[in-house]
C-alpha positions in Angstrom: 58.2 10.8 -10.5 61.8 11.8 -10.2 64.0 10.8 -7.3 64.4 14.4 -6.5 60.6 15.1 -6.4 60.1 12.0 -4.2 62.8 13.1 -1.8 61.4 16.6 -1.7 57.8 15.3 -1.1 59.1 13.2 1.8 61.0 16.1 3.3 57.9 18.3 3.1 55.9 15.6 4.8 58.3 15.4 7.6 58.4 19.3 8.1 54.6 19.2 8.1 54.5 16.5 10.7 57.1 18.4 12.9 55.2 21.7 12.8 53.1 22.2 15.9 49.3 22.5 15.3 48.0 26.0 15.5 44.3 26.9 16.1 42.4 28.0 13.1 40.8 30.6 15.4 42.0 32.1 18.7 40.0 34.5 20.9 40.8 36.2 24.1 38.0 35.9 26.7 37.4 38.9 28.9 34.7 39.4 31.7 32.8 42.6 31.9 33.8 44.7 35.0 32.4 43.2 38.1 31.6 39.8 36.6 33.6 36.6 37.1 32.0 34.8 34.1 30.7 35.0 30.6 29.0 33.0 27.9 30.9 32.1 24.7 29.2 31.1 21.5 30.8 29.5 18.4 30.7 26.9 15.7 33.2 24.3 14.7 33.7 22.7 11.4 35.3 19.3 10.7 38.7 18.8 12.2 39.4 22.4 13.0 39.7 23.6 16.6 39.2 26.9 18.3 41.2 28.3 21.2 39.8 30.6 23.8 42.4 32.1 26.1 42.0 33.8 29.5 44.4 34.7 32.3 44.0 33.4 35.8 45.9 32.9 39.1 47.1 29.7 40.9 44.5 28.5 43.3 41.5 29.9 41.4 38.9 27.6 40.0 37.8 27.6 36.4 34.2 26.5 35.7 33.5 25.3 32.1 30.4 23.8 30.7 30.0 23.2 27.0 26.6 22.5 25.4 26.0 21.7 21.7 23.3 24.0 20.3 22.9 22.5 16.8 24.7 20.1 14.4 24.4 18.6 11.0 26.3 15.6 12.4 26.3 13.9 15.8 27.3 16.9 17.8 30.6 15.3 19.0 32.1 18.6 20.4 34.5 18.6 23.3 37.0 20.8 25.1 40.4 20.5 26.8 41.9 22.9 29.3 45.4 23.7 28.6 47.7 25.3 31.2 50.0 28.2 30.6 53.0 27.2 28.3 51.3 23.8 27.3 52.4 22.3 24.0 49.0 20.5 23.8 49.0 18.6 27.0 45.7 19.2 28.8 44.9 19.3 32.6 41.3 18.4 31.7 39.9 16.5 28.7 36.1 16.5 28.4 36.0 13.7 25.7 37.1 11.4 28.7 35.6 13.3 31.6 32.4 15.1 30.6 31.6 18.5 29.1 31.2 20.2 32.5 34.0 20.8 35.2 35.2 22.9 38.0 38.9 22.7 37.6 41.5 24.0 40.2 44.2 26.0 38.5 47.8 25.1 39.4 49.7 28.2 38.2 49.4 31.8 37.3 49.1 32.6 33.6 47.0 32.2 30.4 44.9 29.2 30.2 43.4 27.9 26.9 40.1 26.2 26.3 40.5 24.3 23.2 37.1 23.3 21.5 37.2 20.5 18.8 35.1 17.7 17.2 35.8 14.0 17.2 34.9 10.9 15.2 32.7 11.1 12.2 31.9 14.8 12.7 35.6 15.7 12.5 36.3 13.3 9.6 33.5 14.4 7.4 33.5 18.2 7.9 30.3 18.5 9.9 29.4 21.7 11.6 28.3 22.1 15.2 27.3 25.2 17.1 28.0 25.4 20.8 27.9 27.6 23.9 30.4 27.7 26.8 29.4 28.9 30.2 32.8 30.1 31.7 33.8 31.5 35.0 36.8 31.8 37.2 36.6 32.3 40.9 
């Protein structure tokens, strides 16, 4: 390997590390007229993650409950709640605090529910189906 190739490879690696992670899938969640909640269904593969976005106001409460419906692994599926403008810092992390929460919302804006797998399921490309019961009041 030439020195030029090695330097370019190292540069490419640094650029890749500096690039923020983007969700492989992003969906805007909307409630039907007159409803304050909905069910979301999905599936996650390996180390990907899925972002579900919805608007809310400061002082409202968001209820999120994630259930694994099927998996060819251990079903290690979790979610984070990211506040408006977050660069990945969560106000709730279900891998630490459980897959059901009623979270008070601190500011107006678009919140993101980021669904992901951890551990062996993430590392070995396992697939897990899930449902999310979601409401804002």
